[in-house]
C-alpha positions in Angstrom: 0.5 -111.8 53.2 -2.4 -110.0 51.3 -0.5 -108.0 48.8 -3.1 -106.8 46.1 -2.2 -105.3 42.7 -3.9 -102.1 44.1 -1.0 -101.9 46.6 1.5 -101.2 43.9 2.7 -97.6 44.6 3.4 -94.7 42.2 6.3 -95.5 40.0 6.8 -91.8 39.1 10.2 -90.9 37.2 11.2 -94.7 37.2 12.6 -96.4 34.3 11.8 -100.2 34.1 12.8 -103.1 32.0 10.9 -106.3 31.7 12.1 -109.1 29.6 9.7 -111.4 28.0 7.2 -108.5 28.1 5.3 -109.7 24.9 3.2 -112.4 26.5 2.0 -114.1 29.6 3.4 -112.9 33.1 5.7 -110.3 31.3 2.8 -108.7 29.3 0.7 -108.4 32.5 3.6 -107.0 34.4 4.2 -104.4 31.8 0.5 -103.6 31.9 0.3 -103.2 35.6 3.5 -101.1 36.0 2.4 -98.7 33.0 -0.6 -97.7 34.9 1.6 -96.4 37.7 3.2 -93.3 36.1 6.6 -94.6 35.4 8.9 -92.4 33.0 9.5 -95.4 30.5 9.2 -99.2 30.3 11.5 -101.1 28.1 9.4 -104.1 26.8 12.2 -106.5 25.9 11.3 -109.5 23.5 12.9 -111.7 20.7 9.8 -111.3 18.3 9.3 -107.7 17.1 5.8 -108.3 15.5 4.5 -110.1 18.7 6.1 -107.2 21.0 4.4 -104.5 18.9 1.1 -106.3 19.0 1.4 -106.5 22.9 2.4 -102.9 23.1 -0.5 -101.9 21.4 -3.0 -104.2 23.6 -1.3 -102.8 26.7 -1.8 -99.1 25.5 -5.5 -100.0 24.7 -6.1 -101.6 28.0 -4.3 -98.8 30.1 -5.9 -96.0 28.1 -4.6 -92.4 27.9 -2.7 -92.5 31.3 -0.5 -95.5 29.9 3.3 -94.6 30.4 5.7 -94.8 27.4 6.5 -98.3 26.4 9.4 -98.9 24.1 10.3 -102.1 22.3 13.8 -103.5 23.1 15.1 -106.1 20.8 16.5 -108.9 23.0 17.3 -112.5 22.1 18.4 -114.2 25.4 19.8 -117.2 23.3 22.6 -114.8 21.8 25.0 -113.1 24.1 25.8 -110.7 21.3 22.0 -109.7 21.2 22.1 -109.3 25.0 25.1 -106.9 24.9 23.5 -104.9 22.1 20.2 -104.5 24.2 22.1 -103.5 27.3 24.2 -101.0 25.3 21.0 -99.4 23.8 19.6 -99.0 27.1 22.8 -97.7 28.7 23.2 -95.1 25.9 19.6 -93.7 25.9 19.0 -93.6 29.9 20.5 -91.9 32.7 18.6 -94.3 35.2 17.2 -97.8 35.5 15.0 -98.5 38.5 13.5 -101.9 38.1 14.8 -104.9 35.9 12.6 -107.9 36.0 14.2 -110.9 34.4 10.9 -112.5 33.6 11.5 -114.3 30.1 12.3 -117.9 29.7 11.8 -121.2 27.8 10.7 -124.5 29.1 11.1 -127.8 27.5 13.3 -126.7 24.5 16.1 -128.8 23.2 19.3 -127.9 21.7 22.0 -125.3 22.2 22.3 -121.4 22.1 24.1 -119.4 19.8 27.1 -119.6 22.2 26.7 -123.4 22.8 24.9 -123.5 26.2 22.2 -126.1 26.9 19.2 -124.2 25.6 17.2 -123.8 28.6 20.2 -122.9 30.8 21.5 -120.7 28.2 18.3 -118.5 27.9 17.0 -118.8 31.4 20.3 -117.9 33.1 23.3 -117.2 31.0 21.4 -114.5 28.9 19.8 -112.9 31.8 23.1 -113.0 33.8 24.8 -111.0 31.2 22.0 -108.6 30.9 21.9 -107.9 34.6 25.8 -107.7 35.0 25.8 -105.3 32.0 23.2 -103.1 33.4 24.5 -102.9 37.0 26.5 -100.0 36.6 23.6 -98.1 35.4 21.4 -99.4 38.3 24.1 -98.5 40.8 24.0 -94.9 39.6 20.3 -94.9 39.9 20.4 -96.2 43.5 22.8 -93.5 44.5 20.5 -90.6 43.3 19.3 -88.2 45.8 15.8 -89.2 47.1 16.2 -92.9 46.2 16.2 -95.4 49.2 18.4 -98.3 49.7 16.7 -101.3 48.3 14.2 -99.2 46.2 16.3 -100.2 42.9 15.7 -103.8 42.4 16.3 -106.6 40.1 13.7 -109.5 40.2 14.6 -112.8 38.7 11.8 -115.2 38.0 12.8 -118.7 39.3 10.2 -121.4 39.8 9.5 -124.4 42.2 10.6 -126.4 39.3 14.1 -125.7 40.8 13.3 -128.9 42.8 13.7 -131.0 39.5 17.3 -130.2 39.3 19.4 -133.4 39.7 21.9 -134.0 42.6 24.7 -133.6 40.3 24.0 -129.8 39.9 25.9 -128.0 38.4 27.4 -130.1 35.5 29.0 -127.3 33.9 30.8 -129.3 31.1 27.4 -130.9 30.1 25.8 -127.5 30.3 27.9 -126.1 27.6 26.5 -128.6 25.2 23.1 -130.0 24.4 23.2 -132.2 27.8 21.5 -135.0 25.7 22.0 -137.4 28.6 19.4 -135.5 31.0 15.6 -135.3 30.6 14.0 -132.2 29.7 12.5 -131.5 33.3 15.9 -132.1 35.0 17.5 -129.6 32.6 14.7 -127.0 33.3 15.2 -127.5 37.0 19.0 -126.7 36.7 18.1 -123.5 34.9 15.5 -122.4 37.5 17.8 -123.5 40.4 20.7 -121.0 38.8 18.0 -118.3 38.6 17.7 -118.3 42.4 21.2 -119.1 43.1 22.3 -116.3 40.9 20.0 -113.8 42.6 21.4 -114.8 46.0 25.0 -114.3 44.9 24.3 -111.0 43.5 23.0 -109.9 46.9 26.3 -111.2 48.2 28.6 -109.6 45.6 26.7 -106.4 45.1 25.4 -105.8 48.9 22.4 -103.4 49.3 24.3 -101.7 51.9 27.0 -100.7 49.6 25.3 -100.5 46.1 21.6 -99.7 47.1 20.4 -102.5 44.8 18.0 -105.3 46.1 18.2 -108.7 44.4 15.1 -110.9 44.6 14.1 -114.1 43.2 10.6 -115.5 43.0 8.4 -118.5 42.2 5.1 -117.1 40.5 3.0 -119.9 41.7 0.6 -122.2 39.8 0.0 -119.9 36.6 -1.7 -120.7 33.6 0.9 -119.3 30.7 1.9 -120.0 27.2 5.3 -120.9 28.1 5.2 -124.4 26.9 2.8 -123.6 24.0 5.6 -121.6 22.5 7.8 -124.7 21.7 7.6 -126.6 18.6 8.3 -129.8 20.2 5.1 -129.9 22.4 2.7 -132.0 20.7 -0.7 -130.3 20.1 -2.5 -133.1 22.2 0.0 -132.6 25.1 -0.8 -128.9 25.1 -4.5 -129.8 25.4 -3.9 -132.0 28.3 -1.8 -129.4 30.1 -4.6 -127.0 29.7 -7.2 -129.4 30.9 -4.8 -130.4 33.9 -4.7 -126.4 34.7 -8.4 -126.4 35.1 -8.2 -129.5 37.4 -5.5 -128.1 39.5 -7.1 -124.8 39.9 -4.1 -122.9 38.3 -4.4 -119.1 38.4 -4.7 -117.0 35.4 -2.0 -114.6 34.9 -4.2 -111.5 35.3 -5.8 -112.7 38.6 -2.9 -114.2 40.7 0.1 -115.1 38.6 1.9 -111.7 38.4 1.3 -110.6 41.9 4.6 -112.1 43.4 6.9 -110.5 40.9 5.1 -107.3 41.4 5.3 -107.4 44.9 9.0 -108.1 44.9 9.6 -105.3 42.3 7.4 -102.5 43.9 6.6 -103.2 47.5 8.4 -100.5 49.6 9.8 -100.9 53.0 7.5 -99.9 55.7 4.4 -100.0 53.7 2.2 -100.9 56.5 -0.9 -103.0 56.7 1.3 -106.1 57.3 2.9 -105.7 53.9 6.6 -106.7 54.3 9.1 -105.8 51.5 11.5 -108.6 50.2 14.9 -109.0 51.4 18.0 -108.9 49.1 19.0 -112.4 48.1 15.5 -114.0 49.1 13.6 -116.6 47.2 9.8 -116.3 47.5 6.7 -118.1 46.9 3.5 -116.2 46.4 3.0 -113.8 47.8 6.3 -113.0 49.9 6.7 -116.4 51.6 10.1 -117.3 52.3 12.0 -120.7 53.0 9.8 -123.0 50.8 12.5 -123.9 48.2 14.3 -127.2 48.1 17.3 -128.0 50.4 19.5 -127.4 47.3 18.0 -123.8 46.9 19.8 -122.7 49.9 23.2 -124.4 49.4 25.7 -121.8 49.4 28.5 -123.8 48.4 26.5 -124.7 45.0 25.6 -121.0 44.6 29.2 -120.1 44.8 30.2 -122.7 42.2 27.7 -121.3 39.8 28.7 -117.7 40.3 32.3 -118.4 39.9 31.7 -120.3 36.6 29.3 -117.8 35.4 31.7 -114.9 36.0 34.5 -116.7 34.0 32.0 -117.4 31.1 30.9 -113.9 31.1 34.3 -111.9 31.4 34.9 -112.1 27.7 31.5 -110.4 27.1 31.8 -107.8 30.0 35.3 -106.6 28.9 35.5 -103.0 27.7 
């Protein structure tokens, strides 16, 4: 499907939130969206100085037509921080049209503030709480006059690395520890599997026909990002090797190709024409808009059900009024 960035429609009046918006795919997503006339974009990030620098760069690139961009302090490794960020948005906005769960960590060791294996805690648990906390606002948005079903969307970045997850997925007891017995890539794979399983479960438990919200997960493709570069435990020599490998493997820069799949998932309207199809709720898509390429486990509903039930129990204390 030949979706181009020029195909992104007007986003007039929409309020948007992008996590990890201070670098890589997130920053490029904010830039592209900011040039389509939304009412406001929340750039959610953990590091305020990097986020402010990113906002300044985006505004310079976008020029005078740049939409308002507001920094939202968000540390996905802390559920308390997630709750505070969601509360800030809810208190200040009457609508939330697009939520792009873009942020993530790769290769990091240790545990989150709440005791989860770090990659699983940041990539899945933090985003799960953010999404669940903002769903009431998104449902109100989807029911507004003039808003079509499925126009309000939540896009979660997964990865082809979901195939790295071990057969024992999900070892929940281990995931509430540093899971030292598992390798770095296995743990990363579990977190990416959780991203796509959670999106599919959101589509079941909050069906578009009832709520008006469409939930989509995507693999961005082979993209050159600085995801691994941000980790202290990546040796400098290994970062150099990774960048050399990116050239050999023809990985695409964020600005050219990498951002297209998530922006297609977030903005492509139903019935756009020219052969462009919008995503379906619960779907997992390779770039751009290609369904059905995930691993066998990616479509295992029983495993997705297990993740949903466990996650709901973990989040309930944080969602209680």
